[in-house]
N, C-alpha and C positions, 0 to 999 in steps of 0.2 A: 757645244761651244757656239756662241753667237757673237758676231762682230758687226758693227756698223761698217758699211763698205767704205773703203778708202776713197772712192770716187764721189762720195755724196756731195762734198762741197763743190767739186768741179761740175757735177751734174746740175746743181742749183744755179751755178753761174751760167751754164748753157741756157737753162730755161729763162733766167732773168734777163739774158742778153738777147731775147727774141727781138729782131728788128721790127720797125714799123712795116706792115705788110706792103709790098710793092708788086710781088708776083701776081699776075692777073688770074683770078679764079675762073672756073668755067662750069658749065652745066652738062657737058658731054665730053667725049674724048677728043674733040676737035682741037682744043688748045693745050692738050696734055704735054706735048713735047716742048712747046714754048714755055709753059709753066715750069717744067723741070729745070730748064736752063736758068730761068729767072730765080727760082727757089734755090738752085745750087749756089748762086751768088749770095743769097741771104744766109744759107747754111754755112758757107765758108766764113762769112762775116761774124757768125755766131760761134765760131770756133770748131766747126765740124771738120774733121781731118779727111785724109784721102780714102780710107776704107768706107767711111760714111758717105762720102760724095760718090764713090763708085757704086755703092748700093742704090743711091738715088738715081744714077744714070741707068742702072739696070732694071729699075722698077717698071712695072707695066700697069696700065689703067685697069683697075679691078672692077669689072662689070658686075660680078656677083655682089660685091660690097655695095655698089651703088644701088642695085636692085633691093638689097636688104635694107639699106638706109631709107630709101624712099617708100618702102612698104611697111614701115614700123607702125604698129597700131597701139602700142603700149600694153600693159598688163591689165586686162579687164575682167579676169575671172574672179568669181567668188572664192573665198579662201579654200573651202572644201574641194572645189573643182581644181584649183591651182595645185593643191597637195596631191590630188589623184593623178593629174596630168604630169607633174614634175617629179613627184616622189613615189607614187604608187600608194603608199600609206605611211603615216608617221612611224608606226612601229616597225614596218619592214625596212624603211630607210634607216632608222636608228639601229636596227640589228646589224646592217651592213657597216655602219660607222663604228659600232662597238667592237666588231671583229677587227677592224683596223686599229682601234685604240688598244686592244689587247695585244696586238702584234708589236706595238711601239710605245708602251705606256710611259716609259722613262722620258722619251723625247717630248711628249706632250706635257708631262709634269715640269720639265725644265722650261718649256715655253711659258707655262702659266706662272712659274716662279719669276721669270724675267719680265714678262709683259702684263701679267695679270689677266690674260684672256684664257678662259677655260677650253679644254679639249672639245667639248660639245659644240661650241660656237665655230671653232676652226674646222672641225670635221663636217659640220652642217654646211658651211660655205664651200668646202672642198667638194662635197657630194653634189650640192646644188649647181655649182659652176661647171664642173667637168666630169661628173660621175666618178669622183675619186681618182681623177687622172686618166680615165678611159677615153675621153673625147676632148681634146684640147684645141680642136679646130682644124680646118683644112684649107684656109686661105693664107696666102703669104703675108706675113705681118707687115713688112716694109711697104709692099705695094698697096695693101689695104689702108694703112694709116696715111700714106701719102695721097691716096686717091680721095679720101674724105677731107684731107687738108686742102686739096685742090678744088674740090666741089664747093660751089658758092653757098650751099645750104648752111654749112656750119664750119666754114673755113677758120674763123677766128678761134673756135674752141679746139679744133684738131691740130692747128699748126704747131703749138708747143709740143704736143705729143709726137708729131712727125719729126721735129728736131730731136726730141729725146730718143726716138727709135734710131735715128742716124747716129746719135752719140753712143748709144748702146752697141751698135755695130762697130763703131770706132774702137771701143774699149774692150771688145771681145765678149760682151755680155749677151749678144744676140747675133745669130748667123743671118746673113742676108737671105738665105733660103728657108728660114724657119717659118713654119705654119702656125697660125693662131686663129682667132675668131674673126668674124666679118669686119669689125671695126678696129682691127689691130690689137685686140686684147690678147694677152699672151700668158702661157704657162698654166700651172695647176689650178690657180684661182683667178685667172683672167684679169691681170692688171693691164691698164692702159700704160703705154711706155713712160709718160711723164710721171705717173705714180710709181712705176717700177724703179725709176731713177731716184725718186725722192725718198721712198720708204723701203727699198730693197736692203736686206741684210743677209749675211752669210750664215745659214742655219746649220751647215754640216762641217764647218771649220776648215774648208779646203782653200780659203783665201780668195774666193770669187763668189759672185752672186749669179745664180742661174735659176730663172723662174721655171725651167723645165725639170729641175730637181725638186722633189717634194719637200725636203727639209727646208731649202731656201725659200720656196714659195709660201709655206705655212708660217715660217718665222717672219717673213715679210708681211704677211696678212695680219699676224698678231701685232707687229710693230705699227702697221697702218692704223689699226683700231685703237691702240694705246695712244698714239700721237694725236688721234682725233678726239681723245678725251675719255676713253674707256676707263671705268672705275673698278679696280680689282676687288673681287669678293662681293660685289653687289649684284642684285637681281638684274636679269636682262629681259624680263617679260614686259609685255606691252604696258606703257604708262611710266616706265622707269627711264632714268637718264641713259643707261646703257642701251636700251631699246632704241632710243633716239639716235645713238651713234650708228646703229645699223643703217640708218638713212644715208650715211656717208658712203656706205658700201653699195647700196642699191636703193633707189628712191621709191620703188614699188612697195606699198604697204603690205600686200599679201606676201611678197618675198620676205620682208622683215618678219612678219608673223610666222611664216613657215620655218625660218631659221630658228627663231626663239622657241617655238613649240617642239621642233625636232631636237634642238640642242638640249632641252630639258630631259630628254629620254636617253641621252648619250652619256656614258660614264657613270 
């Protein structure tokens, strides 16, 4: 059973209501406490409630996130090297994915019937992002996303995601203590918080959206791709419209190629 979350409309209002930035960004921890106070006023004006504001007050400056952000070099590997480093081999990676497909084939069939996205694509993304849920990150989501929203380097981009994370805390979708990846990506397939609010769906029918639940995360991933224009039943190999949709998930061409090539071996 799959439901669009009841909170989606409210979530979009929160993102749309992002105020003109007034909190002063910074390039080190020196202005962090002042920024949190100023950002708290903006968050309250955007409709963030007490649980979200409490999470903001408790957030710490994430030094490992800053180090990771400032040392990004992009994906520069040739395709074969990328596959070897990230997947081991296409056949070995696909064998892992096929075992997971065999364990829950009905679930993936239902996802494809609803969203048109085949199991191979979803399992390839799941495996690429977190090793099929084995490694979902070790940095606090709230602190990480707030830190990159504070940092002047990309404050404009991350501020809506920071508000979304606080909204998720408000609504019980995210624990203030939850860990994720270095830039606040969360759950089995590593959604940024703004995308989590916009595209999250309830994949297991329990009435809530939890990106640390595999069913919810994979259903949300399928919804994301479909909303971005995925064409059911069509090829997803390089040169097709569906391959171009993979750019919405990750902009690195070798990442997209690895997803498409491995997905063709799954299922």
